N, C-alpha and C positions, 0 to 999 in steps of 0.2 A: 272058875278059879283052879279047879283040879287039873285042867289041861295045860296050864301055862308052863309048869316045870317040865313035864315030858316033852312039850313042844320045843322048849329051849334046849334040852338035852339032844333031841333029834337033830335040830339045826346045828348045834355045835359039832356033833359027830359027822354030819354031812359035810360041813365046811372043813374039818380037819382032814378028812379023807381026800378032798379035792386039792388041798395044798400039798405041793411037793417042792423039793429044792435039789440043786446039784452043786457040786463043789467047783472050785475054780479050775482044777485039773480036768474035770469032766467037761466043763464048758470049753476049755482051750483045745481039747482033743477033737471036738466037732464044732469048729468055728462057724460054719455056714448055718448050723442049726440054732446056735445059742447067742451069737454075737450079732447085734442089729445096728451097730454104730460104725462110723468111719474109723478105721484103725491106722490111717496114714499119719505121718509125723506132723506135729504142730509147729507152724511157722509164726513166731511172735511178730515179725516185721510186717507181714501181710495184715495180720489182725490189728496191729497198732495203726497202720495206714488207713485201714477201713474205719476204725474208730475215730480217727482224726477227721476224715472226710465227712462222716455222719455228724460228728459233733459240730464242726464248723459250718456244715450245710444247714443244720437246724438253727444255729446261732445267727447266720446270715439271713435266713428266711424270717426269723422272728424280728430281727432288727429292722430289716427292710419293711416288714409289715407295719411295725410301730411307726416308722418314719412316714410311710404313705398315709396311714390313718391320721397322724398328727398334721401333715400338710393339708389333707382334705378338710379336716375340722377347722384349721386356721382360715382357710379361704371362705368357709361358710359363715364364720362368725363376723358380725358387723361391729366394727370398733367405733366407739363414740369418741369424738375429738372435743377437747375443751376449747371453748372460745374465750379469749381474754377480753373482757369488756371493762376497761379502766377509764 
């Protein structure tokens, strides 16, 4: 029990010494070291087109799959016909 508090304190001190931060100005001064993402301009037309292709592709695939399964199940089901005996 007596070792818990000192262990927590040592862990806290170790973690706070490992953490460091830089400002935006420092990061922009050395972009190759600190910036790990694409900085090219954003084109909303390309992204909208890709989103539409993906959305309608998924919708078409889902609809086609449901139709194929429905047709396959219809053929396997044997329908009973009523006979009129008057």
